[in-house]
N, C-alpha and C positions, 0 to 999 in steps of 0.2 A: 654337169659342166655347162658353161655358157653356150648360147646358140652360135657364137662365133669362135668355138673351140676348134683347134686343129693341131696335129703334130706332124712334123716333117722329119724324115730320117734320111741322112746323106751318108753313104758308106765310103770308106777309103777305097773299097773295091766291092764288086757285086757279091762276093761270097760273104763278106762281113755284114752287108745289108740283109741278105737272105737269112743269115744266122740270127739276126736280131728279130726279124719279122715272123719267121716260121712258127715259133712257139706262142705267138700272140694273136694269130689269125682268128682262132675261135673266140678268144676273149673279146676282141674288137667286134666281131660279128654279133655276139650275144649282147653287147652293150649298144647295138644299133649304129655302129660306126662302119664306114665303108671306105675303100680305097678311092681317092680322087685323082691321084697322079701316080703313074708307074713308069720308071725309066731305069736303065741298068744300074745307075749309081744312086738313085733317090726315089723315094715314095712319100706320098702324103695321105693322111687319113683324117677324116672329120665325121661328125654325126651325119647320118644319111639325110636327115631333115634339117641340117644346119643352115646357117645364113651366110657363110663365107663363100665368095667366089674364089676358086683356086685354079690357076692356069699354069701349065708346064711351059717352060721356054721351048722355043722351036727346035733347039738342038738337044733337048733332054738334060741339060745341066743347070737349069735354074727354075725357080718357081716364084710366081707372084700371087700373094694372098691378099684378099680384100678389095676395096674399091679405090681406083686411081682416077684422077681428073686432070685435064689440062687447065691452063690458067684462065680459060674462058668458061670453065665448068663442064666441059664435055667429058663424058665418062669413057675411059678406054675400054674397048671391047675386043673380043676374039683375037685376031692376028696382031693387033697393036700390043696387047698384053703379052702374047707369045714372043714378039720381037724384043720387048723390054726385058723379058726373062732370060734371053739368050745372050745378052751383052755382058762384057766383063764388068765387075763391080769393084773398082778401086776407089780411092778418095776422090779423084777428079770426076769419075762417073757418078759417084754418090752425090756430089755437090750439084752436078748437072740435073740429076733426077729431082733433088729437093728444090731446085730453082725453076724447073720446067713443069713439074707436076705437084699435086698435093692429094690428100685423101686420108683414108684409114687403111694402111697397108703394111705388109712386110715383103721385102724383096730379097730373095735368097739366090746365091750363085756359087756353084762349085768350080774351083779352078786350082790347078797345080797342087792337089792334095789338101787344099784348105776350103773352108766354107765361109763366104762373106754374107752377113745379114745386115740389111738396112731397115731400121724401124722408122716409120714416118714421124715427122716433127710433132704432130698432135698427140701421139701416143694412144691413138684410138684403139689399137689392138695390142694386147700385152705380148711380151716375148721373153722367154727364158731359155737358155741354151746350156748343154752339157755334152760331155763325151763319155762313151762307154764301149769298150771292145771294138775299136775301129769304126765307130759310127758316131756322127754328130746328130744330136737331137735338138729340135727347135719346137717349143711348145707355146701355145697361146693361152693355155689354162692348166690348172694343177689338179684336176680331179684324180681319184684313185685308180682310174683306168691305166694311168701311166706308171704305176708303182713298180712293176717288174722291170721297167726300163731305167729306173733311176740309178745313179751311181751307187756302188756299194758303200761309199764313204758318206752318203747323205745322212745327216742327222740334224737335230734342232740346234741352232746357233743361239745359245743362251745369252751371249753378249748382246746380240741384236734384239732378242726378246726383251732383255732388260731395258734397252733403249726405247722400245715401244711402250713399256710400262712407265718409263719416266716422262714420256711425251705422248700420252694417249691421244689417239685420233689423228695425229699428224702423219703425213705421207713420208715413208722412208723408202728410198730407192733400193738400198741393200736388202737382201732377203734374209729372213731368220732361219735359213736352211743352208747347210754346207754343201759344197759340191755342185751347186747350181749358180749360174751367172745371169743376172737380169740385163737386158739390153734397154738402154734409155731411149726415150723419144728423141729422134734425130741422130742416133748413134749408128756408126758403122762398126760392126764387130766381126773380126776374122778369127776363126777357130780351126784348129787342126791338131794333128799329133804333135804335142809339145809346143803348140802355137796358141797364143791368146793375145790379140792386139785389139785396141779400141781407139776410135777417133770420133770425137763429137763433131759431126758434120754441120749440124744446125743447132744454134743456141739462141735464146731470146737476147742475150747481151750482144751477140754479133749482129743480129737484126738491128738493134738500136745503134751500134757503132757505125754501121754501113748505111744508115738512113740518109735520105735527102730532106733536111728539115723544111726546105722551101716547097717541096712537092711530095708529101706523104701519100700513100695510097688512099683513095676515097673511102671513108669509113662506111658509108651506107652501101656503096657498091660492093665492098668486100663482104659485108654481112649478108647481103642478098645473094652473092655468089656462093658463100659457104652454106647458107641455109637451103637454098633451092637445089643445089647440086646434091647435097647429102639426102635431102628428102626425096628427090627424084619422082618416080611415079608410083611409089609404094604407099601402102596404107599404114597409118601411124596412130599411136596413142600419144597425145600431146599434153604437156604440163601447161596450165594457165594459172599460175600461182597468185596473180594479182600484182606482182612486182614488175619493174621496168624490163628486166631481161627477157622473161618469157613473153611479154607483150611485144618486144622487138622481134623475137623469133616468129611469132604469129604474123606480124606485119610484113616480114620479109618473104613469107611464103606467097606463091602465086594463088590466084583464086581457085584454080583447078586443084592445087595441092591442098589448100584448106578444105576443099570439098572431099578429099580423100582421107582426112583425119577422122578416125572412127569414134573418138571421144576426146573432148577438151576437158581435162580433169582438174578440179580445184579441191584441195583438202582444207577443211576448216575445223575450228574448235569453238566451243561455246563461251568465248570471252573476246572482248573487243580487239585486243592486240593480235589475236590469232585468227581473226575472221576477216579475210581479204576478199570476200565474194563481191562486194560492190565494185572493186577495181577490176576483178576478173570479168564480171558481167559487162562492164563498160567496154572492155576489149572484145568480148564475144559479140556484143550488139554491133560494134563498129564493123565487124567482118561478117555479120549475119550467120553466126554459128551458135550452137546450143552448148551451154556450160553444164557439165556433169559435176554436181556438187556432192562431195563425200564428207559426211560428218564424222569426225574422229572422236572415239570414246576409248580411253585407256590405251594400253600398249601390250602387244603380244610379246611376252618375254619368258623364255624357259630354255632348258638345256637342249631340248629337241630342236626348237626353232633356231637357236644359235648354231647348232651343229650343221644345219642345212647349208649355211653360208660359209662354213669353215674349211672347205676343201681347196681353197686357192693357195697360191704361193706366198701370200701374205694374209694377215687378218683382214676381214671384209669391211673396211672402213666405209665403203660406199653403201653398205647395207645397214647403217646405224639406225635407220627408222624402219623396223620390220613391217609395220602395218602399211606404210606407204608402198614399200617394195612389193609386198604381197598383193596389194590392190592392183597396182599397175601390171604385175605379172598375170593376174587372173584376167584382166581386160585384154591384154595382148592375146591370150589364148582363146577366150570366148568370142572375141570380135575378129579373130583371124587377122590380126595386125602383124606387120613385119617387126616392129619394135617400138621404142618410145623416143620422143623428142623432148628435150629440156632446154632451159635457159641457163643451165649451170655454166659457170666460168665468166659470166658477164661482169660480176663485181670486180674481178681481177683485170680482165682485158680492157674494160671501159674505165677503170679506176674509181672504185667506190670508197676507198679507204680515206677517211679524214685524218690528215697528218700534217704537222708543221714541216715535214721534210720536203713538201712541195716548194716551200720557200727556199730551201737550200738548192733545189734543182734550178730555180730561176736564177739564183746567184751563180751556180756552177756553170750553167749553159751560156749565160749572157755576161758574166763577169761584171765589169763596171757599167754595162748597159742594162743591168737588172732594173725592172720597172717597179717603182714604188707602189703604183696602184695595184699591182699583182699581190704584193706582200700585204697591202692594206686589206684587200678583199679576202685574202686567205685568213688573216687575223680575225676579221669580222665573222667569217663562216665558222671558224673553230672556236671563236670567243676566247682566244688565248693570245697574249702578246708574243711577238716574235723576237724575244730577247735571245742573244747569242747563247746564253746558258741553257735556255729551253730547247733551242735547236740542237745543241750538242748533246743534251740529255736524251732527246728522242732518237738521235742518230745512234748513240751508244746502245740504246735499248733495242733498236731494230737489228743491229749487228749481233747482239747477244742472243736475240730471239732465233736467228737463223744459224747460229754458230754450230749447233749440233745436227743440222740437216745434212743429208748425204747426197742430195741430187746433183748430178753433173752440171746442170744448168747454173748452179751457184758457185762453181769452182773458179770461174774466170769472170769477174765483174769489173775488171779494170776499165776506166773511162766511163763507168756508169754512175750517174748521180744517185744520191740516197733514195729519193722517192721512186725512181725508176727501178732501182735495185729491190725496193720493197714490192713493186709490181711483179718483178721476175720471181721473187720468192713466193708470192701469192699464186702465180701461174704454176710453179713447180708443185705447190700444195694441191692445185686443181687436178693434178694427175690422179688424185684419189677418185674423182668423178668418172675417170676413164676405167676404173677398176671394176671387178665383178661384183654382182649383187644378185639377189633372187630374181629380180625382174629381168636381168640380162640372160637368165637361163631360158626364158621364153622368146626373147628377141633382143637384138643389140640396143643398148642405150646410147643414143646419139646426142652429143653436145655440140651443136654447130658453132657456138660462140668460142669454142676451143679449137676450131679448125685452123689450119695454118694461115689461110688468107686473113682471117679475122684477127688472130694473134699478131700477125705482122703489121696490120693496119694500126692496132693499138700500140704496139711497141715502137712504131715509127714516129709517134707523136710524143711530145714532152708531157710530163705529168701536169704541167701548167695548162697546156692546151686541152687535155682531157677533162680538166676540172675548171675550165675558163669561167671567170666571174665568181669563183668561190662556190662551186656546186659540184657535188659528186656526179660522175658520168655525164658531165655537161655536153661534151662533144657528141655522145650517143643520143642524148635528148634532142639536140639540135638536128642531128642527121635524120631522125624519125619523127620530127615535130608534126608533120602533116599526116602521119599514119597511126600514131599512138594517141589514144584519147588524152585530152588535157588533164583529166583527173588523175591519170597515172603519171604523166610527164611532170606535173606540178607537185606531186607527192614528195614530202620530205622525210617521211618515216618508212621503216621497213616492218614487215610482220614480225611479231615477237612471240615465240612459242616456248620460251624458257619456263614460264610458270606451269604451262600444260605438261611439258615433259617432266618437270620436277614432281608434280603430283602423280603422273602416270608411273614413273620409276619408283616413287615411294610405295606404291601398291605392291611392288615386287621385292621390297627390302628383305623379307625373310629368305626368299630364294637367293638373292644376290649375296647376302651375308654368308650363307652356306657355300654357295658356288665359288666365291672369291676367297674367303678366308680358309676354306677347306679344300682348295683345288690345287692344280698343278703349279700355278704361279707361286702360291704360298709355300708349297713343298720345296720349290727351288729358292726360296728366300727372297723373292722379288716383290712381295707385297709390303708396302709401307705400313708399319705398325699403327700409324695414326688413322688408317682407313677404317678401322673398327668404329672409332668415334664419329666418323663422317657418314656412317651407314645408319643415319637416323632421319626420320621424317622432317624434324625441325631443321636440320642442317640443309637438306635438299630444298626445302621451301624458302628458307631465309638466306642461305649462302650459295645455293646452286651446287653444281657438281654432277648433274645428271649425265652430261656428255662424257665426263671422265669415267663414270661407272659403266656406261654402255660400252665404251671403247675397251675398258679392262675386261668386261665380260666377253667381248668379241675375241680379244687376245687369249683369254682363258680357253674359250671354245676351240680356237685354232690350235693351241698347244695340245689340248686333249686329243683332238682329231688326228693331228700329225703324229703324236706319240703312239696312238693306236695303229695308225697306218704303217709306221716304220717297224713297230713290234711285229705286226702280222707278216710283213715282208721278210723279216729275219727268221720267223718261225719255220 
C-alpha cells in the first residue's frame, strides 16, 4: 500500500470497535502497521514507517490526517491540529475549514452517532468509506490488508468496469466495487447507521462564480505558497521534464529547498520529439543544480508488474508508465527521500488547451463589450476562423466528451462559460495524478500545482486572461518570466512520446493479445471484438492506441486482482 495509507475505525460504541479490531491485531502487526490513535470510540492504524501525520482531537472524538496549512503557508502542528480535530464538523464548519486552511488532509469527527468526513479540495489523500457491524471505516488505500473488514456485500461492479473499458484512462469518481463509497475532493460526507449524506463544500465552479474579476489572487504568489509549503524542509526527488510546469515548480522553490532535492530527474528517449534534455538542462543551470538524465529503452510490461499496482480501489491510471514509476520509486528509497515533486496539473490550472471556446468565454463574460482583438488573436493562435458554426460544434463536442464523467465537480456548472467548464473538466481528470502508483508506495507523490491555492488562482481568472495574447498558459509565463529560462518560456511545442510508446507497446503485443483477449474482461463480454484487429504493430505505429491498450491492461489486472481477493475472502 501507499506510504500515505491509513485506516480509521469509528465505533457506534466501544464494544463494536473492539469487536472489529481484536481479530485483526496480529494481521496488522505482521504487515508492519501500528496503532496511531486510540480513543474509546475510534482508532487509527497506518504503516509504522508511513508518511502521514495523524493527530487525535483533544476530546478523543475526531482525527486529522495529513498536512494542513494556514493561508500564509504555516503548517499546523501539535495542539493546533488537536483543537481542529475536536470541533463539530457540520456544513458551516467545513466551509470555514476550506476557506481558512488548505493542504493534503482528511478531517474526521464523530458526533450524535454519525461520522463526518471532510476531504481536502485538492484530493491529495484518497478517501473511501463504508459501514460494517456498527463500525464506520475510513480508508486512504485499498490494499488487501483491509479485506477482512470489507462489507460482506462487496463485489466487482461490472457496470462501472464496463464504463472504464469504454473510456480507458479517464478518471471516474465512482468505484468499480459495490458496498464502498468514495469521498470526493472538497466533499463533506456524513455516515452512520442508516445515514448517508453528502454535500460538496468546495467545487471549482463555485470558486469561479464567487471570484472578484477585478482582483483575482496573485498567480505567482499562489504558486510559490503552494510549492514552498508542500515542499517544507523535506528531501525530495523532483521531476524536471523540460516543460513549463515542472520549470515553474523548480523556480517556486526556495534556494534552501532546491538544495534539499536529492535528484532532479529527466527521462528522455532517442528521438528528437521525446528528448527534452536541452530545456531541462537550461532550468538546472539557472538554479545551479545537477540534472539526472535517464535514458528510456522499451517498457516493462507483464502480468506480474501490472498486478503490483492493482490493489487500489480503482485501476492504477497514475501508474500507466511503469518504467517511470519504478525509477522514481527506486530513487526515493535509495536516496532516502520523503517522496516526489511533479509539475502535474499545470496544463489544466494554467490553461494549456487550445480551443475556440475561449472566444465564447469572452462573449459570455463581456456580452456586448467583447473585444474584437481577443477573438482575432485567438483565431490567429488556433489558425481557425471563429465562425458561429465552428464555435457551436466545439461546444457540443466538449459537452459530449464530459457527458459520461461522474465527478461531482461537473454536476453544477451553471453560470460557467464553455472554456472555463473545459478547464474544470480537465481539473477533475487531474484527480488521476493524485491516485496511487508504484512510486507512491515509497513516498507521497506531491503535485503542488493541484494544491488549493493554485487551483483557486487559476479558476479566478478567465480563460482569456490565462491565455492572453493567444498563447497557452500565458499568465503563468508572464508570472515567472524572470525565473524560468527564456528557452522554456518561448517554447511553443510539447514533448511527444507517442511514437516511442507505440514501439515499446508493440514489443509486448503477444503478451497483450493473450492477456486481454483471454482475460477476465473478455470473459465478461466487455472487450470490443475489433480489438483483435488493433493488436498489430502496424496499427500501433501508424494509428496509435498505445494508451488505450495500457489502460485496458491496467483494468484487466485490477479485475483479476480483486476477483482473487474477493474469492479468497469468501473461502
